[in-house]
C-alpha positions in Angstrom: -6.4 23.4 5.4 -8.6 24.5 9.1 -10.9 26.3 10.5 -9.4 28.4 13.0 -12.3 29.3 15.2 -13.1 27.0 18.0 -16.1 24.5 17.4 -17.1 21.2 18.9 -16.4 19.6 15.3 -12.9 21.5 15.2 -12.3 20.6 19.2 -13.3 17.1 18.1 -11.0 17.0 15.5 -7.7 18.1 17.7 -8.7 15.7 20.3 -8.5 13.0 17.5 -5.5 13.8 16.0 -3.9 13.7 19.6 -5.3 10.6 20.2 -5.1 8.0 17.1 -1.8 9.3 15.8 0.4 7.3 18.7 -1.7 4.5 18.6 -1.4 4.0 14.8 2.7 4.6 15.7 2.6 2.2 18.2 1.1 -0.8 16.5 2.1 0.2 13.0 6.0 0.8 13.5 6.7 -2.8 15.1 4.6 -4.7 12.5 6.2 -3.0 9.3 10.0 -3.4 10.6 9.1 -7.2 11.8 7.7 -7.4 8.3 10.4 -6.5 6.9 13.0 -8.5 8.8 10.6 -11.5 7.8 9.9 -11.1 4.2 13.9 -9.8 3.7 15.3 -12.9 4.6 13.0 -14.6 2.0 14.2 -12.4 -0.6 16.9 -14.7 -2.2 15.4 -18.6 -1.0 12.0 -17.6 -2.6 10.7 -17.8 -6.3 9.9 -15.0 -7.9 10.1 -11.1 -6.6 7.0 -11.4 -4.3 9.3 -11.1 -1.0 11.5 -8.4 -2.3 8.2 -5.8 -3.0 6.9 -6.7 0.0 10.6 -5.7 2.0 10.5 -2.5 0.0 6.6 -1.9 1.0 7.1 -2.7 4.4 10.1 0.4 4.7 7.5 2.6 2.9 4.4 2.0 4.9 6.7 2.6 8.1 7.9 5.8 6.7 4.1 7.2 5.4 3.2 6.3 9.3 6.1 7.8 10.8 6.0 10.8 8.7 1.9 11.3 8.8 1.3 10.1 12.4 3.8 12.2 13.7 3.1 15.5 11.6 -0.3 14.7 13.0 -0.1 14.4 16.4 1.7 17.6 17.2 -0.8 19.3 15.2 -3.1 18.0 18.1 -0.3 18.1 20.9 -0.1 22.0 20.3 -4.0 22.8 19.1 -2.5 23.2 15.5 0.3 26.0 16.3 3.0 23.7 15.3 2.9 21.6 12.5 6.1 19.3 11.6 6.3 19.7 7.9 6.2 23.1 8.0 8.8 23.3 10.5 11.2 21.0 8.3 10.8 23.6 5.2 7.8 21.9 3.3 9.9 21.0 0.3 11.7 17.9 1.2 8.8 16.3 3.4 6.5 17.0 1.1 8.4 15.2 -1.6 9.2 11.8 0.5 6.1 11.7 1.9 4.4 12.0 -1.3 7.0 9.4 -3.3 6.6 7.1 0.0 2.6 6.8 -0.5 2.7 6.5 -5.0 5.4 3.6 -4.5 3.5 1.5 -1.7 0.6 2.1 -3.5 2.4 1.2 -6.6 4.5 -2.2 -5.4 0.7 -3.2 -4.9 0.6 -3.4 -8.7 3.8 -4.9 -9.6 2.7 -7.9 -7.1 -0.5 -7.8 -9.4 1.4 -8.0 -12.7 3.6 -10.9 -11.3 0.9 -12.6 -10.5 -0.9 -12.2 -13.8 2.7 -13.8 -15.4 2.8 -16.8 -12.7 -1.2 -17.2 -13.6 -1.0 -17.5 -17.5 2.7 -18.2 -18.1 3.8 -20.9 -15.3 5.7 -22.5 -17.3 7.9 -18.9 -18.2 7.6 -17.7 -14.3 10.8 -18.4 -13.2 12.5 -16.8 -16.1 10.6 -13.7 -16.3 10.5 -13.2 -12.9 13.5 -13.6 -11.8 14.6 -11.6 -8.5 17.1 -9.8 -11.1 14.0 -8.7 -13.2 11.7 -7.9 -10.5 14.8 -5.6 -8.7 14.9 -3.6 -12.5 10.9 -3.8 -11.9 10.9 -1.7 -9.2 14.0 0.1 -9.8 12.3 1.7 -12.6 8.9 2.8 -9.9 11.3 4.4 -7.8 13.2 6.4 -11.0 9.8 7.3 -12.2 7.8 8.1 -9.2 10.7 10.4 -7.7 11.0 12.4 -10.9 7.2 12.9 -10.6 7.1 14.1 -7.2 10.6 16.1 -7.9 8.5 19.3 -8.3 8.1 20.0 -4.9 11.2 21.6 -4.5 11.0 24.0 -6.5 7.0 24.7 -6.8 6.2 25.1 -2.8 7.1 27.1 0.1 6.4 27.8 3.6 3.8 30.6 3.9 2.1 31.9 7.2 2.7 28.5 8.9 1.3 26.2 6.1 3.2 24.8 2.7 1.4 26.4 0.0 2.6 27.2 -4.2 4.7 29.8 -5.3 2.6 32.4 -6.9 4.1 31.6 -10.1 3.0 27.9 -9.8 -0.5 28.5 -8.8 -1.9 27.3 -12.1 0.5 23.9 -12.0 -0.8 23.2 -8.2 -4.5 22.9 -9.1 -3.7 20.5 -11.7 -1.4 18.6 -9.6 -4.0 17.8 -7.7 -6.0 15.8 -10.3 -2.7 14.2 -11.6 -1.5 13.0 -8.0 -4.9 11.5 -6.9 -5.0 9.8 -10.7 -1.2 8.5 -9.7 -1.7 7.2 -6.3 -5.4 6.4 -6.5 -7.3 6.0 -9.7 -4.7 4.6 -12.3 -3.0 2.1 -9.9 -6.8 0.6 -9.0 -7.9 0.1 -12.2 -4.8 -1.8 -13.0 -5.5 -3.9 -9.7 -9.1 -4.6 -11.0 -7.9 -5.6 -14.4 -5.1 -7.5 -13.2 -7.1 -9.5 -10.8 -9.7 -10.0 -13.2 -7.4 -11.8 -15.8 -6.1 -13.9 -13.0 -9.9 -15.1 -11.6 -10.6 -15.6 -15.8 -7.4 -17.7 -16.0 -8.3 -19.6 -12.6 -11.7 -20.2 -14.0 -10.4 -21.6 -17.2 -8.2 -24.0 -15.8 -10.6 -25.3 -13.5 -12.6 -26.0 -15.9 -10.1 -27.7 -17.8 -9.0 -30.1 -14.7 -12.7 -30.6 -14.5 -12.8 -31.9 -18.1 -9.7 -33.9 -17.9 -10.9 -35.7 -14.8 -14.0 -37.0 -16.1 -12.1 -38.1 -19.0 -9.7 -39.8 -17.0 -12.8 -41.4 -14.9 -14.1 -42.9 -17.8 -10.9 -45.2 -18.5 -8.9 -46.9 -16.4 -4.9 -46.0 -16.2 -2.6 -47.2 -13.7 0.3 -44.6 -12.8 3.5 -44.8 -11.6 5.0 -42.9 -8.6 6.8 -40.5 -11.1 3.5 -40.2 -13.5 2.6 -38.4 -10.2 5.0 -36.1 -9.6 4.3 -33.8 -11.8 0.4 -33.7 -11.1 1.7 -33.2 -7.8 4.2 -30.2 -8.4 1.8 -28.4 -10.0 -0.8 -28.6 -7.4 1.5 -27.1 -5.3 2.7 -24.4 -7.3 -1.4 -23.6 -8.0 -1.5 -23.8 -4.2 0.9 -21.0 -3.7 -0.1 -18.8 -6.4 -3.2 -19.0 -4.9 -2.1 -18.0 -1.4 -0.2 -15.2 -2.4 -3.5 -14.2 -4.9 -5.5 -14.2 -2.0 -3.0 -11.7 0.1 -2.7 -9.4 -2.9 -6.3 -9.0 -3.3 -6.7 -8.5 0.3 -4.2 -5.7 0.4 -5.5 -4.3 -3.1 -9.3 -4.2 -1.7 -7.6 -2.4 2.0 -6.4 0.2 0.0 -9.3 1.2 -2.1 -11.4 1.0 0.5 -9.0 2.9 3.0 -8.0 5.4 0.5 -10.6 6.4 -1.5 -12.1 8.4 1.4 -9.1 11.3 1.3 -9.0 11.2 -2.5 -12.6 12.3 -2.6 -12.4 14.2 0.4 -9.3 16.8 -1.1 -10.7 16.6 -4.7 -14.2 17.9 -3.7 -13.4 19.7 -0.4 -13.4 23.3 -1.9 -17.1 22.7 -3.3 -18.4 21.6 -0.6 -16.3 22.6 2.9 -16.4 26.4 1.5 -18.9 29.1 2.7 -19.4 31.8 0.3 -17.5 33.9 2.2 -14.7 31.4 1.5 -14.0 30.1 5.3 -13.2 26.7 5.6 -16.6 24.7 7.8 -15.8 23.2 11.0 -17.7 20.3 10.1 -15.3 19.2 7.6 -12.1 19.9 10.0 -13.9 16.2 11.4 -14.4 14.7 8.3 -10.6 15.5 7.1 -8.8 13.9 10.6 -11.2 10.1 9.9 -9.9 10.4 6.1 -6.3 10.9 7.0 -6.2 8.5 10.2 -8.2 5.9 7.5 -5.4 6.6 5.1 -2.7 6.2 7.7 -4.7 2.8 8.7 -4.2 1.4 5.1 -0.3 1.5 5.9 -0.2 -0.2 9.1 -2.8 -3.3 8.4 -0.5 -4.8 5.6 1.0 -6.9 9.0 -2.1 -7.9 9.9 -3.3 -9.1 5.9 0.0 -11.0 6.4 -0.8 -12.8 9.6 -4.2 -13.9 8.3 -3.7 -14.8 4.9 0.1 -16.6 4.6 0.9 -19.5 6.2 4.7 -18.7 5.5 4.2 -15.5 7.1 2.8 -16.7 10.5 5.5 -19.9 10.3 8.6 -17.4 9.9 6.8 -15.2 12.8 6.6 -18.1 15.0 9.8 -19.0 14.6 11.1 -15.3 15.3 8.7 -15.5 18.2 10.8 -18.8 19.5 13.9 -17.8 18.7 13.7 -14.3 20.5 12.2 -16.3 23.6 14.7 -19.0 23.2 17.5 -15.9 23.3 16.2 -14.8 26.8 16.2 -18.2 28.6 
């Protein structure tokens, strides 16, 4: 929704839409494609389904950026005279964008679930979190989210250069906003909070147990063979790997909450705060909308940098890829 009259706020919004999207595209698309290549190479060689989930997320993030930023850029360059979404008929673009955004969010939930299993059931982790089971979980998530968003194909149409619900679905559309935000933000964020809390609780319990074990060991003098030390060493390596992945997933969850909650709150309350008594849209809200949409797009761009700062495995593979690429030009 935009204010059609010219004002400093509206002009600033148009200017930002013509400047910010290409920057996000320039950084985000290569970053997500590189992430996809790196994680897809590790799908069959690493334990669990983490690499599969991260590969799928890289593709969904790339699409959300391409779709969202291209639309915003077209709006900015044409001074709101051209909207790519309405040009393509609304139905398919709305479905693909909403579905991809939801899927990216719920993949983080799948990653959190896998970390919970790894933390609470480390012995059964290999059996429960096999690649086949992860593929089934991802496929079921895709089917459910696609089914939830299929209604766009018969509930919306182009009206006066805007994507609006058909008259007979106006009431449904008024409730859909709340359901959409619940699927995209509130429910997955609540699950992330609960799942990560259980992981932290389990880690604290394990640390306390290890301290008690260490204290009892110090009271007696024992001699261990190298064979006796192997299980402990293997457990330490597994714990370190689990902590690295947990750090990456936690950063993704925090970024998702920080960067997507503003757009959820804006669209939930814009009718209350952004409409005048005559029904016109306040020009100040144009600028707010551009800012919150840009934050949402940033959420789908930033994962490459999270991997780079929190995953030593990703950094090592990235360096190897760059070295191989550079050697190919020599």
